[in-house]
C-alpha positions as CSV (number, residue, x, y, z in Angstrom):
1,M,138.1,189.5,83.5
2,V,141.7,189.6,82.3
3,L,144.2,187.1,83.8
4,Y,146.0,189.8,85.7
5,K,142.9,190.7,87.6
6,R,142.1,187.1,88.3
7,R,145.6,186.5,89.7
8,L,145.4,189.7,91.8
9,Q,142.1,188.5,93.3
10,L,143.8,185.2,94.3
11,R,146.8,187.1,95.8
12,M,144.4,189.3,97.9
13,Y,142.7,186.1,99.1
14,M,146.0,184.7,100.2
15,L,146.9,187.9,102.0
16,H,143.5,188.1,103.7
17,H,143.8,184.5,105.0
18,K,147.5,185.0,106.0
19,L,148.8,182.3,103.7
20,P,152.4,182.5,102.6
21,L,153.0,184.6,99.5
22,D,156.4,183.4,98.5
23,P,156.7,180.8,97.2
24,L,153.2,179.3,97.9
25,C,151.1,182.1,96.3
26,R,153.7,182.7,93.6
27,S,153.6,179.0,92.6
28,M,149.8,178.9,92.7
29,L,149.7,181.9,90.4
30,E,152.3,180.4,88.1
31,Y,150.3,177.2,87.6
32,A,146.8,178.7,87.6
33,L,144.9,178.2,84.4
34,P,141.9,180.5,83.6
35,F,138.6,178.8,82.7
36,N,135.1,180.0,82.0
37,F,132.0,177.9,82.3
38,K,128.4,178.6,81.3
39,N,125.4,178.4,83.6
40,G,124.6,174.8,84.2
41,E,127.8,173.4,82.9
42,T,129.6,170.6,84.8
43,I,133.0,171.7,86.0
44,R,135.5,169.5,84.3
45,I,139.1,170.3,83.3
46,P,140.7,168.5,80.3
47,G,142.7,165.4,81.5
48,N,140.5,165.0,84.6
49,K,143.3,166.0,86.9
50,E,142.9,166.9,90.5
51,M,142.5,170.7,90.9
52,I,142.3,173.4,93.4
53,Y,139.8,176.0,92.1
54,F,139.6,179.7,92.9
55,I,136.3,181.4,92.0
56,N,136.8,184.9,90.4
57,K,133.2,185.4,89.4
58,G,130.0,183.5,89.7
59,Q,128.8,180.6,91.9
60,V,129.2,176.9,91.9
61,I,127.1,174.2,93.5
62,A,128.0,170.6,94.5
63,Y,125.6,167.7,94.7
64,S,125.9,164.1,95.4
65,K,126.3,161.9,92.3
66,S,123.7,159.6,93.7
67,N,121.2,162.3,94.8
68,H,121.4,165.1,92.2
69,F,117.8,166.4,92.5
70,Q,117.4,166.2,96.3
71,S,119.9,168.6,97.7
72,W,122.8,170.8,97.1
73,L,125.7,170.0,99.4
74,R,127.8,173.2,98.7
75,L,127.0,176.6,97.4
76,I,130.1,178.7,96.9
77,G,130.6,182.2,95.5
78,P,133.4,184.5,94.4
79,D,136.7,184.9,96.3
80,S,136.6,181.3,97.5
81,L,138.7,178.2,97.1
82,F,137.3,174.7,96.7
83,Y,138.8,171.4,95.5
84,D,137.5,168.4,93.7
85,F,139.7,165.7,95.3
86,Q,139.8,163.9,98.6
87,I,142.1,165.3,101.3
88,D,140.8,163.4,104.3
89,P,138.6,160.3,103.5
90,E,137.1,160.4,107.0
91,H,135.4,163.7,106.2
92,R,134.6,163.1,102.5
93,L,132.0,160.4,102.5
94,Q,130.7,160.8,99.0
95,A,132.0,162.0,95.6
96,L,130.5,165.3,94.6
97,E,129.7,166.7,91.2
98,W,130.4,170.4,90.7
99,Q,128.4,172.7,88.4
100,A,128.3,176.3,87.5
101,L,125.3,178.1,88.9
102,S,125.9,181.2,86.7
103,Q,128.5,182.4,84.2
104,L,131.6,181.3,86.0
105,E,135.2,182.5,85.9
106,I,137.8,180.5,87.8
107,L,141.4,179.8,88.2
108,A,142.2,176.0,88.1
109,I,145.5,175.1,89.9
110,P,146.8,171.6,89.2
111,F,147.2,169.9,92.5
112,Q,150.1,167.5,91.7
113,A,152.2,170.2,89.9
114,L,151.8,172.6,92.8
115,Q,152.6,169.9,95.4
116,S,155.8,168.9,93.5
117,N,156.9,172.5,93.4
118,M,156.4,172.9,97.1
119,L,158.4,169.8,98.2
120,N,161.1,172.0,99.7
121,F,158.6,174.1,101.6
122,P,156.6,171.5,103.6
123,K,155.4,174.0,106.3
124,Q,153.9,176.3,103.6
125,W,152.3,173.3,101.8
126,G,150.9,172.1,105.1
127,K,149.3,175.5,105.7
128,L,147.5,175.4,102.4
129,I,146.3,171.8,102.9
130,N,145.1,172.7,106.5
131,H,143.4,175.8,105.1
132,L,141.6,173.8,102.4
133,H,140.7,171.2,104.9
134,Q,139.3,173.7,107.4
135,I,137.1,175.6,105.0
136,E,135.7,172.3,103.8
137,L,135.0,171.2,107.4
138,D,133.3,174.6,108.0
139,R,131.1,174.1,105.0
140,I,130.1,170.6,106.2
141,E,129.4,172.0,109.7
142,H,127.2,174.9,108.3
143,L,125.2,172.4,106.2
144,A,124.7,170.1,109.2
145,N,123.6,173.0,111.3
146,L,121.1,174.2,108.6
147,H,119.6,170.8,108.2
148,A,118.8,170.7,112.0
149,L,116.9,174.0,112.0
150,K,113.3,175.0,111.2
151,N,112.9,177.2,108.1
152,T,112.6,180.5,109.9
153,D,115.7,179.7,111.9
154,K,117.6,178.8,108.7
155,V,117.4,182.3,107.4
156,D,118.6,183.7,110.8
157,Y,121.5,181.3,110.7
158,M,122.4,182.4,107.1
159,E,122.2,186.1,108.2
160,N,124.7,185.4,111.1
161,H,127.0,182.9,109.5
162,L,126.7,182.9,105.7
163,P,125.4,186.4,104.7
164,H,127.4,186.4,101.5
165,I,125.3,183.5,100.2
166,L,122.1,185.5,100.8
167,L,123.6,188.5,99.1
168,Q,125.0,186.7,96.1
169,T,122.3,184.2,95.4
170,K,118.9,184.4,93.7
171,Y,116.1,183.3,96.0
172,D,115.3,180.3,93.9
173,F,118.8,178.9,94.4
174,A,119.1,180.0,98.0
175,A,115.8,178.2,98.8
176,K,117.0,175.0,97.2
177,F,120.3,175.1,99.2
178,L,118.2,175.7,102.4
179,G,115.9,172.8,101.6
180,M,112.7,174.9,101.3
181,S,110.4,176.2,98.7
182,R,111.0,179.6,97.1
183,E,107.6,180.7,98.4
184,S,108.6,179.8,102.0
185,L,111.8,181.7,101.7
186,T,110.1,184.8,100.2
187,R,107.5,184.7,103.0
188,I,110.2,184.6,105.7
189,I,112.1,187.5,104.1
190,S,108.9,189.5,103.6
191,K,108.3,189.4,107.4
192,K,111.8,190.4,108.0
193,N,111.4,193.5,105.9
194,H,109.1,194.9,108.6
195,L,111.5,194.1,111.4
196,P,115.0,195.3,112.2
197,S,116.1,191.6,112.4
198,I,119.5,192.1,110.8
199,F,120.5,194.4,113.6
């Protein structure tokens, strides 16, 4: 995907979420660096700087550094923002590792450079930070809700709250995110094929 299209995607995201275009979005586009990652590659940017990421294409997972093989703590697809730094220590109890789950195309926006450029626009900067904070809290809440449910109810929850993940993700990966076997997920979905459950 050419840089123009990647930038246009980010601009459409900002419009959709009613975030300021000028100068916030303009600054984000100015600083955004395009990166590609291969399936399974750890998401690291040269210099290890704090970044805000916008996913143009593909999916990323996050897992705990101390518990890599047990569970995925985030599963995020295209047209989404995520960050790899700590905004609010009270809600970020563990450091996460981020990894490409497929061929990945992203824009990486250096946090410090963007923050410095927005010093004269504290309200707009606050809107972005609040937005990032809220989407992360929403992801944490969805994960907590899923963990409290039985397997059959997990799929219903995904249909109602996170349908994009079911649509974008292979069943193997969706099952791992949900904390069940692929066979269990396939069985639940097979039953749903015979019922108008999504209506």
